[in-house]
N, C-alpha and C positions, 0 to 999 in steps of 0.2 A: 520488574518490568520485563515482559517476555520479548524475545528477539524475533518478533514476527511483524511483517509489514501489515499495516492496517488496511491498505487498499488492495494489494495483490495476494495477500496470504502467504507470501514467500517467507520461509523459515529456515532454520539451520539444517544442513545436510551433513552426512558423515561420509568418511572415506579413509584413505590411507595416506600417510606421509611415507614416501619411498626414498630411502637413502641411496647414495651412490653404490653401496654394496647390495642394493636391492632388498634391504631389510624393511619390513613394513610395520608401522605402528598406527593405531587408530587416531583420527583427528576429526575436528568439526570445521565445516565451511560455514561461516556466519554471513548473513546477508548484509549489504552495505546500507544500514539504516541511518536516516537523517531526520531530525525533527524540524519540520517546515510549517509555515503558516500559509494555508490556501484560502482563497476568497471565493465564496459562492456568489455568482452574479444574481441568481434568482432571489436568494434570501438576503443579499446585501450584508453578509456577515462573514467573519474570518474564523477559520478553524485551525487549531494546532494539531497536526497529525505526525506520527512517527512512521515514515514510509521509506521504501528502498529507493535508491537512485534510479533504478530501472523504471519503477512506478512513477517517479517524478517526471522522467522523460516522456512517459506515455501520457500523463496528464497534460503536459505541454503540447504534445502532438495532437491530442484529441480536441484541444481548444478549451481547457479549463476543467475545474473540479466537477461542474454540473454535467458536462458532456461525458466525462470519464465515468461518473457514477451511473448515468443513464444506461451505459453499455455494460457495466460491471455485473458479474454474477453475484447473487446474494450470498452464496456459500463461501465465497472468497473474502468477503468484507468482514471487518471486525464489527462488534455490536455498535460501537460509536459511529462508524462509517455508514452502517446500515440505517441508523436513526437519521443521519444527515440526508441520506438518499430518500428516505420516506418523507422528510420535511420538504425537500425540493420537489418531490412529486406532488405533494399536497398544495404547495404554493403555485406550481405550474397549472394544476387543475383549477384552482380558484381564480387564476388570472385570465 
């Protein structure tokens, strides 16, 4: 399982661990990923996604999964999230 947020595309970054003596060694900064269940109001269905804590706060701020995906860029979304977005758009157009 990759360490990439399914909604924001946020992944590991690299940098240095700097000691008190200013010695530098390479390290990885991993995103704070959580497995959460989000509910789509349009589809009436729940989805289990592995997203970062920052993305979860953004989903809450925008008013839910449907509103978040409507504004999200397609290149940042995972293939699963992109499929959910397409399904929501189809259901919205049909209604």
